[in-house]
Legacy VTK file of the C-alpha trace (Angstrom):
# vtk DataFile Version 3.0
C-alpha trace
ASCII
DATASET POLYDATA
POINTS 121 float
-4.656 29.007 18.623
-5.538 25.705 20.240
-3.331 23.128 21.792
-1.305 21.543 18.980
-1.004 18.174 20.676
-4.623 17.274 21.423
-6.212 19.280 18.578
-8.496 21.431 20.746
-10.010 24.503 19.091
-8.814 27.995 20.010
-10.623 30.168 22.557
-13.367 31.284 20.158
-14.249 27.722 19.198
-13.373 28.117 15.499
-10.516 26.371 13.727
-8.354 28.462 11.472
-6.053 26.791 8.987
-2.776 28.365 8.016
-1.432 27.671 4.559
1.971 28.641 3.114
2.958 32.327 3.169
0.912 32.991 6.300
-2.488 33.148 4.616
-5.295 32.205 6.998
-8.441 30.458 5.757
-11.585 29.633 7.676
-13.181 26.714 5.926
-12.229 24.490 3.041
-8.818 24.923 1.487
-9.021 24.403 -2.286
-6.751 21.732 -3.692
-5.632 21.344 -7.268
-6.049 18.058 -9.119
-2.378 17.854 -10.078
-1.500 16.394 -6.674
-4.381 13.945 -6.486
-3.809 12.448 -9.941
-0.759 10.503 -8.694
-2.831 8.488 -6.223
-3.673 4.899 -7.126
-7.095 4.875 -8.696
-7.536 1.216 -9.525
-6.506 -2.241 -8.377
-3.843 -2.682 -11.088
-1.940 0.430 -10.072
-2.041 -0.659 -6.446
-0.607 -4.062 -7.421
2.218 -2.352 -9.323
2.972 0.048 -6.452
3.089 -2.843 -3.967
5.453 -4.751 -6.264
7.731 -1.696 -6.592
7.795 -1.269 -2.819
8.806 -4.905 -2.299
11.465 -4.613 -5.016
12.931 -1.527 -3.367
13.219 -3.333 -0.041
14.882 -6.334 -1.664
17.205 -4.094 -3.699
18.380 -2.438 -0.490
19.450 -5.828 0.867
21.169 -6.875 -2.346
22.994 -3.541 -2.536
24.270 -4.057 1.008
25.536 -7.520 0.112
27.148 -6.155 -3.063
28.882 -3.464 -1.023
30.287 -6.006 1.423
31.390 -8.302 -1.370
33.023 -5.450 -3.264
34.833 -4.305 -0.139
36.258 -7.784 0.440
37.357 -8.197 -3.175
38.763 -4.651 -3.244
40.691 -5.313 -0.049
42.207 -8.485 -1.502
42.996 -7.084 -4.955
44.418 -3.805 -3.675
46.221 -5.352 -0.702
49.156 -2.884 -0.718
46.738 0.006 -0.131
44.376 -1.998 2.063
41.937 0.696 3.359
41.642 2.311 -0.058
40.805 -1.080 -1.594
37.962 -1.522 0.890
36.474 1.861 0.081
36.816 1.649 -3.703
35.713 -1.980 -3.872
32.712 -1.349 -1.635
31.584 1.683 -3.625
31.985 -0.113 -6.945
30.298 -3.302 -5.729
27.353 -1.433 -4.233
26.707 0.786 -7.229
27.027 -2.054 -9.760
24.723 -4.316 -7.739
22.177 -1.530 -7.277
22.122 -0.690 -10.988
21.817 -4.327 -12.028
18.930 -5.025 -9.671
17.157 -1.801 -10.611
17.309 -2.729 -14.298
16.068 -6.231 -13.522
13.226 -4.753 -11.459
12.140 -2.467 -14.300
11.892 -5.464 -16.620
9.801 -7.314 -14.029
7.446 -4.325 -13.689
7.051 -4.066 -17.481
6.212 -7.764 -17.627
3.673 -7.330 -14.819
2.101 -4.335 -16.586
1.718 -6.401 -19.786
0.063 -9.220 -17.855
-2.306 -6.808 -16.116
-3.206 -5.144 -19.429
-3.949 -8.529 -20.991
-5.892 -9.650 -17.936
-3.782 -12.777 -17.467
-2.452 -11.874 -13.990
LINES 1 122
121 0 1 2 3 4 5 6 7 8 9 10 11 12 13 14 15 16 17 18 19 20 21 22 23 24 25 26 27 28 29 30 31 32 33 34 35 36 37 38 39 40 41 42 43 44 45 46 47 48 49 50 51 52 53 54 55 56 57 58 59 60 61 62 63 64 65 66 67 68 69 70 71 72 73 74 75 76 77 78 79 80 81 82 83 84 85 86 87 88 89 90 91 92 93 94 95 96 97 98 99 100 101 102 103 104 105 106 107 108 109 110 111 112 113 114 115 116 117 118 119 120
């Protein structure tokens, strides 16, 4: 086997490819189409995937803010059991904020898909 870090061939000069279960193949490894069908194949799908990626990044920030807000409110409301209020309030605030923004994002994606289908985007 060659050096794994600089991709040099083994002593004989031929590359051998190992696939799962220790099978060794010299040459092309056949791939099924089930894995390649999920790749973006047109501009519209790429637009939708980019939008989803941006939404996920924004949702992460909003969830963090919801967690902090919930922790503060939980700490104030459950003042006698102060640490427990932080934990419960933070968990509730984060999960509620995440769910609300995810639902909102799905509606935005559906609207975008309609616009792309109509050609008005």
